[in-house]
N, C-alpha and C positions, 0 to 999 in steps of 0.2 A: 504494500500500500504505499502511495505517496500522498502526502497531505501537507497543508500549510496550518500550522498552529499559531493562533493569536491569543494573547492575554488581553481580555476585555477588562473595562472598569469593574470594581467590586470583586475582583479575583476570579471572574469567571473565565472559562477556556472555550475557544471556539475552534473547531477543526473543519477545514474545507478540503475534502477528499478529491484528489487530482486523478488518481487511477487506483485500481485494485485488481489483484489477480491472485490465483493460488486456491488452495483448498478451503471450501466455505466453513468446514468445521475449525480450521485453524484461525480464520477470520473471527469466528464467533467466540471461540474458547480462549484464544490468546490475545489477538490484537484488540478486540472490543473490550476484553477485561482490562488490558493495559491502559487503554484510552480512559476507561472509567476509573481505574486507580489514579491515573495522572490527574484527572479532574478533582478527585477527592484529596489528592496530596496538596494541591494549591490551597485548599481550605485549612491545612494544618499550619499552625504558626511556625514561621521559618526559623525562629530562634529555638525551638524545641528539637529540630533535627540538624540545625547548622553544625558544621565541623568547627567547634570552638572548645576552649577548655572547660566550659560548663557542662558539656555533653561528652567529652572525649578525653582520654589519656593519650599523650603523644610520647613517642620514644624515637629518637633519632635512629636512622638505620644506615644510610649510606648516601654518598654523593654519586649521581649518575649522569651520563651524557645522553642528551636527547636532542636530535637535530642540530647537533654542533653547539649546543648550549648546555651549561651545568644546571642540574636540578638536584634538590635535596629530597631524600626519601625519608618519610617517617611512618612508623607503625601506628596505627590508630585503633584504640579499644574504647567501645562505649562505656560510659560510667554506670549506666543502667541498661537493662534489656527491654528496649521499647521499639515499637514499630517505626520503621524509617531510618533506624541507626545501622551502620554497617561496621564490621571488624575487618580491617584490611590494611591498605597502604596508600599513602598520600604522597604525590610528588610536587614540589613547590619550585617554581621557576627561580633560579638564583639571581637574575637580574630585576624581575618585575615583582616577584612575590606572588605571582598568580598560580593557581592550581592547574597543573598541566595533565596530571593523570590521578585517577582515583580508582582503586580496585579493591574488591572484597566481597563479602556476603552479608546479607541482612540478618542481624542477629535474632530477629523474631519474625515468624512467618505470618502473612496477612490472612492466611486461610488454612483450614485443616487438610485441604486438598493439595496444598503446596509444601513440599518438603524443605526446599532451599532456593533462594534466589541469589545468584552471584552476579555482580555488576562490575564492568570496567567502563570508565568514562574518560576520554582523552580529549583534551582541548588543544587546538592548534593555534598558536600565536603568530602574529605577523606584526612586526614593529611594536610589540607589547600589547597588541590588541587580539582579542579572540575573534578568529574568522571562521572556525568550524568547531563543533563538538560532536563526537562520536560516542554513542553509548552502546555497549554490548550487554544484553541481559541473557542469562542462562537460567531457565526456570525448570526445576525438577519437580514434577506433579506426581501425584499418586495414582491418577487415572490414565493419562495419556502419555506418560514418560516425559522426555525432556523437550522443552520448546525453547527456541533461540530466537532472539529478536534484536535487530541492530537499528539504531535510531540515529540519523544523520541530521544535524541542526546547523543551519547558516543564517546569519542575519538576512532579513529580507532586503532585496535591492530591486528597484524597478528598472528591469533590464530593457524596456521598451526603447527602441532607437529614437533618437531626437529627430523629429521631422521638420523642424524649423530650419530655414536656410538663411 
């Protein structure tokens, strides 16, 4: 599925589906559930799941090279077992302080039908600005096995050619 996601006033989400293909069961059981969970996540106060010292313990792990730049890797562990929090690793760009990679698994399952959700989110920086974010979700379910979802996000640009002369 390709769609445009917009955040509307009052924290509401809107999706405009551009194209869809594939198995209808996967669309119903995975994609629609993800979109529903995404809409619910917007309603959760950001500070309750933010990667901050209030929610996580941090432990320096290593310096890593990514795309010719240095990033610093930290192991993150939630202070409490709550929905929306992950246990894993966080990479911080050494030049800008921006998060360039986040990987781990959710410490609490949102449903009895879901065993584990693993997530890897990578942010591509260009001149210190985020130009693309790619999220890989691997969802181990009790009923249908593993489902994998890749979400590619880019800032919206109006790429219509300029018609003025």
